Structures are given as structure tokens and as C-alpha cells.
DSSP file (Angstrom, degrees, kcal/mol; ACC not computed):
  #  RESIDUE AA STRUCTURE BP1 BP2  ACC     N-H-->O    O-->H-N    N-H-->O    O-->H-N    TCO  KAPPA ALPHA  PHI   PSI    X-CA   Y-CA   Z-CA
    1    1 A X              0   0    0      0, 0.0     2,-0.3     0, 0.0    31,-0.1   0.000 360.0 360.0 360.0 138.0    0.0    0.0    0.0
    2    2 A X        -     0   0    0     29,-0.2    29,-1.3     2,-0.0     2,-0.4  -0.657 360.0-164.3 -87.0 137.8    1.3    3.4   -0.9
    3    3 A X  E     -A   30   0A   0     -2,-0.3     2,-0.5    27,-0.2    27,-0.2  -0.975  11.5-151.9-125.7 137.3    1.6    6.0    1.8
    4    4 A X  E     -A   29   0A   0     25,-1.6    25,-1.6    -2,-0.4     2,-0.5  -0.913  16.0-155.9-101.5 130.2    2.0    9.7    1.5
    5    5 A X  E     -A   28   0A   0     -2,-0.5     2,-0.5    23,-0.2    23,-0.2  -0.924   8.1-170.3-112.3 127.7    3.8   11.3    4.5
    6    6 A X  E     -A   27   0A   0     21,-2.0    21,-2.0    -2,-0.5     2,-0.5  -0.966   9.0-154.3-115.8 124.7    3.3   15.0    5.3
    7    7 A X  E     -A   26   0A   0     -2,-0.5     2,-0.5    19,-0.2    19,-0.2  -0.863  11.7-170.2-100.9 128.8    5.5   16.5    7.9
    8    8 A X  E     -A   25   0A   0     17,-1.7    17,-1.6    -2,-0.5     2,-0.5  -0.965  10.6-146.9-120.4 133.3    4.1   19.5    9.7
    9    9 A X  E     -A   24   0A   0     -2,-0.5     2,-0.6    15,-0.2    15,-0.2  -0.824   4.1-157.9 -98.8 133.8    6.0   21.7   12.0
   10   10 A X  E     -A   23   0A   0     13,-2.1    13,-1.5    -2,-0.5     2,-0.2  -0.954  17.4-164.8-109.8 120.9    4.4   23.3   14.9
   11   11 A X        -     0   0    0     -2,-0.6     7,-0.0    11,-0.2    13,-0.0  -0.625  19.4-103.9-105.8 162.8    6.2   26.4   16.1
   12   12 A X    >   -     0   0    0     -2,-0.2     3,-0.9     7,-0.1    -1,-0.2   0.000  47.8 -84.3 -72.2-175.8    6.1   28.4   19.3
   13   13 A X  T 3  S+     0   0    0      1,-0.2    -1,-0.1     2,-0.1    -2,-0.0   0.777 122.8  57.6 -65.7 -30.1    4.4   31.8   19.7
   14   14 A X  T 3  S-     0   0    0      1,-0.1    -1,-0.2     0, 0.0    -2,-0.0   0.645  96.1-135.6 -82.5 -11.8    7.3   33.9   18.5
   15   15 A X  S <  S+     0   0    0     -3,-0.9    -2,-0.1     1,-0.1    -1,-0.1   0.511  71.4 117.4  76.4   3.6    7.5   32.2   15.1
   16   16 A X  S    S-     0   0    0      1,-0.1    -1,-0.1     0, 0.0    -3,-0.1   0.768  70.8-137.1 -76.8 -23.7   11.3   31.9   15.2
   17   17 A X  S    S+     0   0    0     -5,-0.1    -1,-0.1     1,-0.0     5,-0.1   0.387  83.5  93.4  84.6  -6.1   11.3   28.1   15.2
   18   18 A X        +     0   0    0      3,-0.0     2,-0.1    -6,-0.0    -1,-0.0   0.307  52.9 118.0-101.9   8.1   14.0   28.1   17.9
   19   19 A X  S >  S-     0   0    0      1,-0.1     3,-1.5     2,-0.0    -7,-0.1  -0.463  71.0-125.9 -77.0 148.7   11.7   27.8   20.9
   20   20 A X  T 3  S+     0   0    0      1,-0.3    -1,-0.1    -2,-0.1    -2,-0.0   0.683 104.8  69.2 -66.9 -16.6   12.0   24.7   23.1
   21   21 A X  T 3  S+     0   0    0      2,-0.0    -1,-0.3     0, 0.0     2,-0.1   0.415  71.9 122.3 -82.5   4.4    8.2   24.0   22.6
   22   22 A X    <   +     0   0    0     -3,-1.5     2,-0.3    -5,-0.1   -11,-0.2  -0.419  37.3 175.1 -69.8 138.6    8.7   23.1   19.0
   23   23 A X  E     -A   10   0A   0    -13,-1.5   -13,-2.1    -2,-0.1     2,-0.4  -0.970  23.1-140.0-141.5 158.8    7.5   19.7   18.0
   24   24 A X  E     -A    9   0A   0     -2,-0.3     2,-0.3   -15,-0.2   -15,-0.2  -0.964  17.8-171.9-119.3 134.4    7.1   17.7   14.8
   25   25 A X  E     -A    8   0A   0    -17,-1.6   -17,-1.7    -2,-0.4     2,-0.5  -0.917  15.1-138.1-124.5 155.0    4.2   15.4   14.0
   26   26 A X  E     -A    7   0A   0     -2,-0.3     2,-0.5   -19,-0.2   -19,-0.2  -0.944  12.0-166.5-115.1 127.4    3.6   13.0   11.2
   27   27 A X  E     -A    6   0A   0    -21,-2.0   -21,-2.0    -2,-0.5     2,-0.4  -0.961   9.0-162.8-112.4 124.9    0.3   12.7    9.4
   28   28 A X  E     -A    5   0A   0     -2,-0.5     2,-0.5   -23,-0.2   -23,-0.2  -0.875   6.2-165.4-109.8 142.1   -0.1    9.7    7.2
   29   29 A X  E     -A    4   0A   0    -25,-1.6   -25,-1.6    -2,-0.4     2,-0.3  -0.984  11.3-151.8-124.4 119.1   -2.7    9.3    4.6
   30   30 A X  E     -A    3   0A   0     -2,-0.5     2,-0.7   -27,-0.2   -27,-0.2  -0.711  10.5-135.8 -93.5 142.9   -3.4    5.9    3.2
   31   31 A X        -     0   0    0    -29,-1.3   -29,-0.2    -2,-0.3     2,-0.1  -0.862  26.7-124.7 -95.1 116.1   -4.6    5.4   -0.3
   32   32 A X        -     0   0    0     -2,-0.7     2,-0.7     1,-0.1    -1,-0.0  -0.375  17.3-141.6 -65.5 137.8   -7.4    2.8   -0.3
   33   33 A X        -     0   0    0     -2,-0.1     2,-0.3     2,-0.0    -1,-0.1  -0.888  15.8-153.8-102.3 116.7   -6.8   -0.1   -2.7
   34   34 A X        -     0   0    0     -2,-0.7     2,-0.4     1,-0.0     0, 0.0  -0.658   3.1-145.0 -93.2 147.6   -9.9   -1.3   -4.4
   35   35 A X        -     0   0    0     -2,-0.3     2,-0.1     3,-0.0     3,-0.1  -0.904  21.5-112.9-112.6 136.8  -10.4   -4.8   -5.6
   36   36 A X        -     0   0    0     -2,-0.4     3,-0.1     1,-0.1     2,-0.0  -0.411  41.2-107.2 -64.8 140.7  -12.3   -5.7   -8.8
   37   37 A X        -     0   0    0      1,-0.1    -1,-0.1    -2,-0.1     2,-0.1  -0.350  35.8-101.8 -69.1 151.1  -15.4   -7.6   -8.0
   38   38 A X        -     0   0    0     -3,-0.1    52,-0.6     1,-0.1     2,-0.3  -0.413  37.3-134.6 -67.8 147.6  -15.5  -11.3   -8.8
   39   39 A X  E     -B   89   0B   0     50,-0.2    79,-2.8    -2,-0.1     2,-0.4  -0.810  14.3-157.0-109.3 150.1  -17.4  -12.2  -12.0
   40   40 A X  E     -BC  88 117B   0     48,-3.4    48,-2.7    -2,-0.3     2,-0.4  -0.980  12.2-134.6-129.8 136.6  -20.0  -15.0  -12.4
   41   41 A X  E     -BC  87 116B   0     75,-3.1    75,-2.1    -2,-0.4     2,-0.6  -0.725  15.2-145.6 -86.0 134.6  -21.1  -16.8  -15.6
   42   42 A X  E     -BC  86 115B   0     44,-2.7    43,-3.3    -2,-0.4    44,-1.0  -0.917  24.5-170.1-101.6 125.1  -24.9  -17.3  -15.9
   43   43 A X  E     -BC  84 114B   0     71,-3.3    71,-2.4    -2,-0.6     2,-0.4  -0.896  19.4-147.2-121.4 142.5  -25.5  -20.6  -17.7
   44   44 A X  E     -BC  83 113B   0     39,-2.6    39,-1.9    -2,-0.4     2,-0.4  -0.890  18.9-145.8-102.7 140.1  -28.6  -22.3  -19.1
   45   45 A X  E     -BC  82 112B   0     67,-2.4    67,-0.7    -2,-0.4    37,-0.2  -0.868  17.4-117.0-108.2 139.6  -28.9  -26.1  -18.9
   46   46 A X        +     0   0    0     35,-2.3     2,-0.3    -2,-0.4    32,-0.1  -0.394  34.2 173.6 -72.4 147.4  -30.5  -28.2  -21.6
   47   47 A X        -     0   0    0      3,-0.2    34,-0.1    -2,-0.1    64,-0.1  -0.930  39.3-118.7-143.5 169.6  -33.5  -30.3  -20.9
   48   48 A X  S    S+     0   0    0     -2,-0.3    -2,-0.0     1,-0.1     3,-0.0   0.376 103.7  47.1 -91.0   4.9  -35.8  -32.4  -23.2
   49   49 A X  S    S+     0   0    0      2,-0.1     2,-0.4    61,-0.0    -1,-0.1   0.728  79.2  92.6-120.5 -31.3  -39.0  -30.4  -22.5
   50   50 A X  S    S-     0   0    0      1,-0.1    -3,-0.2     2,-0.0    59,-0.1  -0.543  77.8-119.0 -73.5 125.9  -38.4  -26.7  -22.7
   51   51 A X     >  -     0   0    0     -2,-0.4     4,-1.6     1,-0.1     3,-0.4  -0.310  12.6-126.9 -64.5 146.0  -39.2  -25.4  -26.3
   52   52 A X  H  > S+     0   0    0      1,-0.2     4,-2.2     2,-0.2     5,-0.2   0.877 110.1  57.2 -59.8 -38.9  -36.4  -23.8  -28.2
   53   53 A X  H  > S+     0   0    0      1,-0.2     4,-2.1     2,-0.2    -1,-0.2   0.857 103.9  52.9 -62.9 -35.3  -38.5  -20.7  -28.9
   54   54 A X  H  > S+     0   0    0     -3,-0.4     4,-2.3     2,-0.2    -1,-0.2   0.896 107.7  50.9 -66.7 -40.2  -39.0  -20.2  -25.1
   55   55 A X  H  X S+     0   0    0     -4,-1.6     4,-2.3     2,-0.2    -2,-0.2   0.907 109.6  50.5 -63.9 -41.6  -35.3  -20.3  -24.5
   56   56 A X  H  X S+     0   0    0     -4,-2.2     4,-2.2     1,-0.2    -2,-0.2   0.918 109.4  51.4 -60.8 -43.0  -34.8  -17.7  -27.3
   57   57 A X  H  X S+     0   0    0     -4,-2.1     4,-2.8     1,-0.2     5,-0.2   0.908 108.4  51.5 -60.5 -42.7  -37.4  -15.6  -25.6
   58   58 A X  H  X>S+     0   0    0     -4,-2.3     4,-2.7     1,-0.2     5,-0.7   0.932 110.6  48.5 -58.5 -47.4  -35.6  -15.9  -22.2
   59   59 A X  H  X5S+     0   0    0     -4,-2.3     6,-1.8     1,-0.2     4,-0.8   0.867 115.1  44.4 -64.6 -37.4  -32.3  -14.8  -23.8
   60   60 A X  H  X5S+     0   0    0     -4,-2.2     4,-0.6     4,-0.2    -1,-0.2   0.921 119.6  40.7 -71.6 -43.7  -34.0  -11.8  -25.5
   61   61 A X  H  <5S+     0   0    0     -4,-2.8    -2,-0.2    -5,-0.2    -3,-0.2   0.932 128.2  23.8 -74.3 -48.2  -36.0  -10.7  -22.5
   62   62 A X  H  <5S+     0   0    0     -4,-2.7    -3,-0.2    -5,-0.2    -1,-0.1   0.691 132.5  34.4 -97.1 -20.2  -33.5  -11.2  -19.6
   63   63 A X  H  <<S-     0   0    0     -4,-0.8    -3,-0.2    -5,-0.7    -2,-0.1   0.354  97.0-127.7-117.4   3.8  -30.1  -11.0  -21.3
   64   64 A X     <  +     0   0    0     -4,-0.6     2,-0.3    -6,-0.2    -4,-0.2   0.844  49.9 160.5  53.9  40.8  -31.0   -8.4  -24.0
   65   65 A X        -     0   0    0     -6,-1.8    -1,-0.2    -9,-0.1    -2,-0.1  -0.666  39.8-120.3 -87.7 146.1  -29.7  -10.6  -26.8
   66   66 A X     >  -     0   0    0     -2,-0.3     4,-2.8     1,-0.1     5,-0.3  -0.346  37.1 -95.6 -76.4 170.7  -30.8   -9.9  -30.4
   67   67 A X  H  > S+     0   0    0      1,-0.2     4,-2.2     2,-0.2     5,-0.2   0.878 123.8  49.3 -57.4 -42.0  -32.6  -12.7  -32.2
   68   68 A X  H  > S+     0   0    0      2,-0.2     4,-2.3     1,-0.2    -1,-0.2   0.933 113.9  43.9 -65.7 -46.9  -29.5  -14.0  -33.9
   69   69 A X  H  > S+     0   0    0      2,-0.2     4,-2.5     1,-0.2     5,-0.2   0.904 113.8  51.7 -65.4 -41.0  -27.3  -14.1  -30.7
   70   70 A X  H  X S+     0   0    0     -4,-2.8     4,-2.6     1,-0.2    -1,-0.2   0.905 110.8  48.0 -62.8 -41.4  -30.2  -15.7  -28.8
   71   71 A X  H  X S+     0   0    0     -4,-2.2     4,-2.5    -5,-0.3    -1,-0.2   0.910 110.9  51.1 -65.1 -42.6  -30.7  -18.4  -31.4
   72   72 A X  H  X S+     0   0    0     -4,-2.3     4,-1.8     2,-0.2    -2,-0.2   0.921 113.1  44.8 -61.6 -44.6  -26.9  -19.1  -31.5
   73   73 A X  H  X S+     0   0    0     -4,-2.5     4,-2.5     2,-0.2    -2,-0.2   0.920 111.8  52.9 -66.0 -43.3  -26.8  -19.5  -27.7
   74   74 A X  H  X S+     0   0    0     -4,-2.6     4,-2.6     1,-0.2    -2,-0.2   0.914 109.7  48.3 -58.9 -43.7  -30.0  -21.7  -27.7
   75   75 A X  H  X S+     0   0    0     -4,-2.5     4,-2.6     2,-0.2    -1,-0.2   0.860 109.5  53.0 -65.8 -34.6  -28.4  -24.0  -30.2
   76   76 A X  H  X S+     0   0    0     -4,-1.8     4,-2.6     2,-0.2     6,-0.5   0.922 110.7  47.0 -64.7 -43.6  -25.2  -24.2  -28.2
   77   77 A X  H  X S+     0   0    0     -4,-2.5     4,-2.0     1,-0.2   -31,-0.3   0.931 113.9  48.7 -61.4 -45.2  -27.3  -25.2  -25.1
   78   78 A X  H  < S+     0   0    0     -4,-2.6    -2,-0.2    -5,-0.2    -1,-0.2   0.899 119.7  36.3 -62.2 -43.0  -29.2  -27.7  -27.2
   79   79 A X  H  < S+     0   0    0     -4,-2.6    -2,-0.2    -5,-0.1    -1,-0.2   0.789 129.6  29.2 -84.3 -29.1  -26.1  -29.3  -28.8
   80   80 A X  H  < S-     0   0    0     -4,-2.6    -3,-0.2    -5,-0.2    -2,-0.2   0.493  99.7-119.1-113.2  -6.2  -23.7  -29.1  -25.8
   81   81 A X  S  < S+     0   0    0     -4,-2.0   -35,-2.3    -5,-0.3     2,-0.3   0.239  89.3  47.3  89.6 -15.7  -26.0  -29.3  -22.8
   82   82 A X  E     -B   45   0B   0     -6,-0.5     2,-0.3   -37,-0.2   -37,-0.2  -0.988  59.6-175.3-156.1 148.7  -25.0  -25.9  -21.4
   83   83 A X  E     -B   44   0B   0    -39,-1.9   -39,-2.6    -2,-0.3     2,-0.4  -0.997  26.3-118.2-150.5 146.0  -24.6  -22.4  -22.7
   84   84 A X  E     -B   43   0B   0     -2,-0.3   -41,-0.2   -41,-0.2     3,-0.1  -0.698  20.0-177.5 -88.2 128.8  -23.4  -19.1  -21.3
   85   85 A X  E     -     0   0B   0    -43,-3.3     2,-0.3    -2,-0.4   -42,-0.2   0.732  63.6 -49.4 -92.4 -27.7  -25.9  -16.2  -21.3
   86   86 A X  E     -B   42   0B   0    -44,-1.0   -44,-2.7     2,-0.0     2,-0.4  -0.952  47.6-102.6 170.4 172.9  -23.5  -13.6  -19.9
   87   87 A X  E     +B   41   0B   0     -2,-0.3     2,-0.3   -46,-0.2   -46,-0.2  -0.990  46.0 157.7-124.9 128.1  -20.9  -12.7  -17.3
   88   88 A X  E     -B   40   0B   0    -48,-2.7   -48,-3.4    -2,-0.4    -2,-0.0  -0.866  44.7 -84.0-142.4 168.7  -21.9  -10.5  -14.4
   89   89 A X  E  >  -B   39   0B   0     -2,-0.3     4,-2.8   -50,-0.2     5,-0.3  -0.301  57.5 -95.9 -68.2 166.7  -21.1   -9.4  -10.8
   90   90 A X  H  > S+     0   0    0    -52,-0.6     4,-2.8     1,-0.2     5,-0.2   0.916 122.2  46.8 -55.3 -51.0  -22.5  -11.7   -8.1
   91   91 A X  H  > S+     0   0    0      1,-0.2     4,-2.0     2,-0.2    -1,-0.2   0.898 115.1  45.6 -62.9 -42.1  -25.7   -9.6   -7.4
   92   92 A X  H  > S+     0   0    0      2,-0.2     4,-2.5     1,-0.2    -1,-0.2   0.925 114.0  49.0 -67.3 -44.2  -26.6   -9.2  -11.1
   93   93 A X  H  X S+     0   0    0     -4,-2.8     4,-2.5     1,-0.2    -2,-0.2   0.919 111.0  50.5 -60.9 -44.3  -25.9  -12.9  -11.8
   94   94 A X  H  X S+     0   0    0     -4,-2.8     4,-2.2    -5,-0.3    -1,-0.2   0.900 110.8  49.2 -61.4 -41.5  -28.0  -13.9   -8.9
   95   95 A X  H  X S+     0   0    0     -4,-2.0     4,-2.6    -5,-0.2    -1,-0.2   0.916 110.4  50.3 -64.4 -43.9  -30.9  -11.7  -10.0
   96   96 A X  H  X S+     0   0    0     -4,-2.5     4,-2.5     2,-0.2     5,-0.2   0.922 110.3  49.7 -61.1 -45.2  -30.8  -13.0  -13.6
   97   97 A X  H  X S+     0   0    0     -4,-2.5     4,-2.6     1,-0.2     5,-0.2   0.931 112.5  47.7 -59.5 -46.4  -30.9  -16.6  -12.4
   98   98 A X  H  X S+     0   0    0     -4,-2.2     4,-2.7     1,-0.2     5,-0.2   0.912 111.6  50.1 -62.2 -43.5  -33.8  -15.9  -10.1
   99   99 A X  H  X S+     0   0    0     -4,-2.6     4,-2.5     2,-0.2     5,-0.2   0.925 113.3  45.3 -61.2 -45.5  -35.7  -14.1  -12.9
  100  100 A X  H  X S+     0   0    0     -4,-2.5     4,-2.5     2,-0.2    -2,-0.2   0.929 114.6  47.5 -65.3 -45.5  -35.2  -16.9  -15.4
  101  101 A X  H  X S+     0   0    0     -4,-2.6     4,-2.3    -5,-0.2    -2,-0.2   0.921 114.3  46.5 -64.0 -43.9  -36.1  -19.6  -12.9
  102  102 A X  H  X S+     0   0    0     -4,-2.7     4,-2.4    -5,-0.2    -2,-0.2   0.925 113.7  48.1 -64.0 -44.5  -39.3  -17.8  -11.8
  103  103 A X  H  X S+     0   0    0     -4,-2.5     4,-1.4    -5,-0.2    -2,-0.2   0.898 111.7  50.5 -63.5 -41.1  -40.4  -17.0  -15.4
  104  104 A X  H  <>S+     0   0    0     -4,-2.5     5,-2.8    -5,-0.2    -1,-0.2   0.918 111.3  47.6 -63.3 -43.7  -39.8  -20.6  -16.4
  105  105 A X  H ><5S+     0   0    0     -4,-2.3     3,-1.8     1,-0.2    -2,-0.2   0.904 107.5  56.1 -65.0 -40.9  -41.8  -22.0  -13.5
  106  106 A X  H 3<5S+     0   0    0     -4,-2.4    -1,-0.2     1,-0.3    -2,-0.2   0.830 112.4  43.1 -60.0 -31.0  -44.7  -19.5  -14.2
  107  107 A X  T 3<5S-     0   0    0     -4,-1.4    -1,-0.3    -3,-0.2    -2,-0.2   0.220 117.9-114.8-100.1  13.5  -44.8  -20.9  -17.7
  108  108 A X  T < 5 +     0   0    0     -3,-1.8     2,-0.4     1,-0.2    -3,-0.2   0.860  68.1 138.1  58.3  44.1  -44.5  -24.5  -16.5
  109  109 A X      < -     0   0    0     -5,-2.8    -1,-0.2    -6,-0.1    -2,-0.1  -0.933  53.5-140.7-116.5 143.6  -41.1  -25.2  -18.1
  110  110 A X        +     0   0    0     -2,-0.4    -5,-0.1     2,-0.0    -9,-0.0   0.194  47.0 150.1 -87.5  18.3  -38.3  -27.1  -16.3
  111  111 A X        -     0   0    0     -7,-0.1     2,-0.4   -11,-0.1   -65,-0.1  -0.240  34.4-148.3 -54.9 132.5  -35.5  -24.9  -17.7
  112  112 A X  E     -C   45   0B   0    -67,-0.7   -67,-2.4    -8,-0.1     2,-0.4  -0.876  15.1-175.0-107.9 137.7  -32.6  -24.6  -15.3
  113  113 A X  E     +C   44   0B   0     -2,-0.4     2,-0.3   -69,-0.2   -69,-0.2  -1.000  11.2 170.6-131.5 130.5  -30.4  -21.6  -15.0
  114  114 A X  E     -C   43   0B   0    -71,-2.4   -71,-3.3    -2,-0.4     2,-0.4  -0.849  22.0-138.3-134.1 167.7  -27.3  -21.5  -12.7
  115  115 A X  E     -C   42   0B   0     -2,-0.3     2,-0.3   -73,-0.2   -73,-0.2  -0.969  16.0-175.5-128.6 148.5  -24.3  -19.3  -12.0
  116  116 A X  E     -C   41   0B   0    -75,-2.1   -75,-3.1    -2,-0.4     2,-0.1  -0.996  34.8 -99.5-142.2 147.1  -20.7  -20.2  -11.5
  117  117 A X  E      C   40   0B   0     -2,-0.3   -77,-0.3   -77,-0.2   -79,-0.0  -0.408 360.0 360.0 -65.4 135.8  -17.6  -18.2  -10.6
  118  118 A X              0   0    0    -79,-2.8    -1,-0.1    -2,-0.1   -78,-0.1   0.460 360.0 360.0 -81.0 360.0  -15.5  -17.3  -13.6
């Protein structure tokens, strides 16, 4: 951690600097070091029941993907069993997972959405 040191002289009443009451104090100022937040991948898992069109809708609605990108991700999920929707901070990733899971349940689909640390 980097420290800046400022030395301040306190002088007596006469301002000469030669008085016996003179003292020196040290004031330190620390520079806070910030750490980048951890990132999390939000993943969709393939199942045999959720329609492809519904997965595309999820990607467009919650991850703001255009039709082409949503279709590409959906096909990756379909062919490989899992696909990445995006990378976010913990709170955002958690919110996205909850939104997708709630929306899927409301529409009676078993689509699974999870997050993992990148």
C-alpha cells in the first residue's frame, strides 16, 4: 500500500522556530486499494422439455440478446447441454438466475439456470 507522508512543524508563539516548545508530528494518509469484483457466468442447462422458442425468448428478455445471438446460444445449449448467457457481478448474476427460474416456473417449463464463478 502506498503512503504519503506529510510533515508538519508546529512552532512556538514567536515564530522563530528556535523555541523549546517546537514539535514535529507525522500525518499519514493511506490510499485505499480497491479490488475488482468477482465475476460469475450465468448458464442455461439443456432439458428435453423446454421449447427452443421459449429459450430464445428468455435470452432476448432477460439478457437483452438480439434474435441471432439468442438463437446461437440456444443451439449451443441444445447441442452441448449448457450455454453461457453472460458474465456479471454476483448480485446481477443472482438476480438473472432468479428471474429466469421464476419465469420458467410461471410458464411451467423445467428450464434450469445456474451461475458459477468465472
